[in-house]
C-alpha positions in Angstrom: -11.3 12.9 14.0 -9.1 12.5 11.0 -7.4 9.2 10.1 -4.3 9.8 12.3 -6.3 10.9 15.3 -8.7 7.9 15.1 -5.8 5.5 14.9 -4.1 7.2 17.8 -7.3 6.8 19.8 -7.4 3.1 18.9 -3.9 2.6 20.4 -5.4 3.2 23.8 -7.4 0.0 23.5 -6.0 -3.5 24.4 -3.8 -4.5 21.4 -2.6 -7.9 20.5 1.2 -8.0 20.1 0.6 -9.0 16.5 -1.1 -5.6 15.8 2.4 -4.1 15.8 1.1 -1.1 17.7 -1.2 -0.2 14.7 1.9 1.2 13.1 1.9 -1.2 10.2 -0.5 -2.3 7.4 -0.9 -5.9 8.6 -1.3 -7.9 11.8 1.4 -10.7 12.2 0.3 -13.6 14.3 2.2 -16.7 15.3 -0.3 -19.6 15.0 0.9 -23.1 15.4 3.7 -23.7 13.0 2.7 -20.8 10.8 3.0 -17.0 10.9 -0.3 -15.6 9.7 -0.5 -12.2 8.0 -3.9 -10.4 8.1 -5.0 -7.1 6.6 -8.3 -5.4 5.9 -9.0 -2.5 3.5 -12.3 -0.8 2.6 -13.2 1.1 -0.6 -15.9 3.8 -0.8 -17.7 4.9 -3.9 -16.6 8.4 -4.9 -13.4 8.2 -2.8 -11.5 5.0 -4.0 -13.4 4.4 -7.2 -15.6 6.6 -9.4 -19.4 6.6 -9.3 -20.6 4.5 -12.2 -17.3 2.6 -12.5 -17.4 -0.9 -13.9 -17.9 -3.1 -10.8 -15.5 -5.7 -12.3 -12.8 -3.1 -12.0 -13.8 -2.3 -8.5 -13.6 -5.9 -7.4 -10.1 -6.2 -9.0 -8.9 -3.1 -7.2 -10.4 -4.2 -3.8 -8.5 -7.5 -4.0 -5.3 -6.1 -5.4 -5.0 -3.3 -2.8 -5.3 -5.8 0.0 -2.9 -8.3 -1.6 -0.4 -5.4 -1.9 -0.3 -5.2 1.9 0.5 -8.9 2.0 3.2 -8.3 -0.6 4.9 -5.8 1.7 5.2 -8.6 4.2 6.6 -11.1 1.7 3.5 -13.2 2.4 1.8 -15.9 0.3 -1.9 -15.3 0.1 -4.1 -18.0 1.7 -7.5 -16.5 0.8 -9.9 -13.5 1.2 -13.2 -12.6 2.8 -15.4 -10.0 1.1 -17.8 -7.5 2.7 -20.2 -6.6 -0.1 -22.9 -3.9 -0.2 -25.5 -4.9 -2.8 -26.1 -2.4 -5.6 -25.9 -1.9 -9.4 -23.5 -4.1 -11.2 -23.3 -6.9 -8.7 -23.0 -9.4 -11.6 -20.0 -7.5 -12.9 -18.5 -7.4 -9.4 -18.7 -11.2 -9.3 -17.1 -11.4 -12.7 -14.3 -9.1 -11.7 -13.8 -11.0 -8.5 -13.4 -14.2 -10.5 -10.8 -12.5 -12.7 -8.6 -11.1 -10.0 -8.7 -14.2 -7.8 -7.9 -16.4 -10.8 -5.0 -14.0 -11.7 -3.4 -14.4 -8.3 -4.5 -17.9 -7.6 -6.2 -16.9 -4.4 -9.5 -18.6 -3.2 -12.5 -16.9 -1.7 -13.0 -17.9 2.0 -16.4 -16.2 2.6 -17.5 -12.8 3.9 -20.8 -10.9 4.4 -23.4 -9.2 2.2 -25.6 -6.3 3.2 -28.2 -4.0 1.6 -28.2 -0.3 2.7 -28.9 3.2 1.5 -26.2 5.7 0.6 -22.9 5.4 -1.2 -21.4 2.0 -1.4 -18.6 0.9 0.9 -16.9 -2.5 0.2 -14.5 -4.3 2.4 -12.1 -7.1 2.1 -9.9 -9.1 4.5 -6.8 -10.8 3.1 -5.1 -13.6 4.9 -1.6 -14.8 4.1 1.2 -16.9 5.5 4.7 -15.6 6.0 7.4 -16.9 3.6 10.2 -15.5 5.7 10.8 -14.8 9.4 11.2 -12.2 10.7 8.3 -10.7 8.8 9.3 -7.3 7.3 7.9 -4.2 9.0 7.9 -0.5 8.4 10.1 -0.1 11.5 13.4 -1.8 10.6 15.2 0.9 8.6 18.7 1.6 9.9 21.3 4.3 9.5 23.3 3.7 6.4 20.6 1.7 4.6 19.7 2.5 1.0 16.1 3.3 0.0 14.5 1.7 -3.1 11.1 1.4 -4.9 9.8 -1.0 -7.4 8.2 0.2 -10.6 7.1 3.7 -11.6 4.9 6.2 -9.8 2.1 8.4 -11.1 0.4 6.1 -13.6 -2.7 5.8 -11.4 -2.9 9.5 -11.1 -2.8 9.9 -14.9 -5.3 7.1 -15.3 -7.7 8.8 -12.9 -7.4 12.1 -14.8 -8.1 10.3 -18.1 -11.4 9.1 -16.6 -12.4 12.4 -15.2 -12.0 14.9 -18.1 -8.2 15.1 -18.2 -5.9 14.3 -21.1 -6.8 10.9 -22.8 -4.7 8.1 -21.6 -4.5 4.5 -20.3 -6.5 4.2 -17.1 -5.5 0.6 -16.3 -3.1 1.5 -13.4 -6.0 3.3 -11.6 -8.7 0.7 -12.3 -6.7 -2.5 -12.0 -3.5 -2.0 -10.0 -1.1 -5.0 -9.5 0.1 -6.3 -6.2 3.9 -7.0 -6.2 3.6 -10.4 -4.5 6.5 -12.1 -6.2 8.7 -9.2 -5.6 7.7 -9.0 -1.9 8.5 -12.7 -1.4 11.9 -12.3 -3.1 12.8 -9.2 -1.0 11.5 -10.4 2.4 14.8 -12.2 3.4 16.9 -9.1 2.5 15.1 -5.9 3.5 15.4 -4.1 6.8 12.0 -2.4 6.3 9.3 -2.6 3.6 5.8 -1.2 2.9 3.6 -0.6 -0.1 3.0 2.8 -1.6 -0.7 3.5 -1.4 -1.0 7.0 -0.1 1.9 8.6 -1.9 5.7 8.1 -1.8 6.5 11.0 0.4 3.8 10.3 3.0 4.7 6.6 3.1 8.4 7.4 3.4 7.6 9.8 6.2 5.7 7.0 8.0 8.6 4.6 7.5 11.0 7.1 9.0 8.7 7.7 12.0 8.2 4.0 12.6 11.9 3.3 12.3 13.0 6.4 14.3 15.4 7.5 11.5 15.6 10.2 8.9 15.0 9.3 5.3 16.6 11.4 2.5 15.0 11.2 -1.0 16.5 12.5 -4.2 13.4 13.4 -6.4 15.3 13.2 -9.7 16.0 9.5 -9.0 12.3 8.6 -8.6 10.9 6.9 -11.7 7.7 8.7 -12.6 5.1 8.5 -15.3 5.1 12.2 -15.9 8.5 13.9 -15.4 6.9 17.4 -15.8 4.7 16.6 -12.7 7.2 14.8 -10.6 6.0 16.1 -7.3 2.4 15.1 -8.1 3.5 11.6 -9.0 5.3 11.4 -5.6 2.3 12.5 -3.5 -0.8 11.3 -5.3 -0.7 7.6 -4.3 -2.6 4.6 -5.5 0.6 3.1 -6.9 0.9 -0.1 -4.9 4.6 -0.3 -5.5 7.0 -1.5 -2.8 9.1 0.9 -0.8 12.0 -0.8 1.0 15.4 -0.4 2.6 18.5 -2.6 2.2 21.7 -2.8 4.2 24.7 -0.9 2.8 26.2 -2.6 -0.2 23.2 -4.9 -0.8 21.3 -4.9 -4.0 17.7 -6.1 -4.7 16.9 -9.4 -6.5 14.1 -7.7 -8.4 13.8 -4.7 -10.7 13.9 -1.6 -8.5 15.4 1.9 -8.3 17.5 3.4 -5.5 15.9 6.7 -4.6 17.6 7.7 -1.4 19.2 6.7 1.9 18.6 6.3 5.6 20.3 8.5 8.1 20.6 8.8 11.9 17.5 10.4 13.3 17.8 14.1 12.8 15.5 17.0 13.6 13.0 15.9 11.0 11.9 12.5 9.6 12.2 13.3 5.9 14.5 15.3 3.6 13.5 15.8 -0.1 16.4 17.1 -2.3 18.1 18.2 0.9 15.1 20.2 2.2 13.7 19.2 5.6 10.1 18.0 5.9 8.9 18.4 9.5 5.4 17.1 9.2 3.2 15.0 7.0 0.9 17.8 5.8 0.5 17.7 2.0 2.7 14.7 1.5 0.0 12.4 0.3 -3.6 11.2 0.8 -5.0 11.0 4.4 -8.7 10.4 5.1 -10.6 13.1 6.9 -8.3 15.9 5.8 
């Protein structure tokens, strides 16, 4: 199975309503007087981080990538649980964990530690509380909305290449991405749909369109990118952890962001890029198992 096929199979299992049909990055659960936001991401050596990487950087990225999912829900982090596979650099992992948790003011709640053979796989569960209800979802985009992103795309791609024999450059965006928590909380009361960009802008926009049952049109020239000569690469590579969101007509964002497109009535394809129809998700971004 590839990633999409496996998730489709999971949808046949009994699902909590808070799972949102497994069509979102987080579970949203009403619990007492709070709305809890839960997410879990894993990182594998050689896939999400380079073999031999500084484990302090790995710890940072593991936490930040999960907090980015909370950011897309406008959530305030409550804490994290770490699933750790012992190996080289464990002392640096703990140091990096202290750095990133201190940076975001997030406490460690616990987790699990194992020892095993083979490439390392690390996991983390992040728990947050909603700061606004209804909690933003991928599925709320409506005809006439405008499409926006925070930040710039492609810096992680260039950072990865700098670490793997490409042109010299700053690798910080790949090694230590930032979660847009403050921006997510500011946007939550205003957006009609929101998600973070982890697998590439075009793939994630395609997913938002599918979840919302609309068509999304993107003008590539409007997308802020780290390498204008490689604009399409910047839009498909991923690992950016910026926020992709839609706003009602006439509304503007309260944070620094760029309008890159619009939402249209559901047409014959979910996505248009520079007016060209995109009928399926092949080649739009990173998907596991493909």
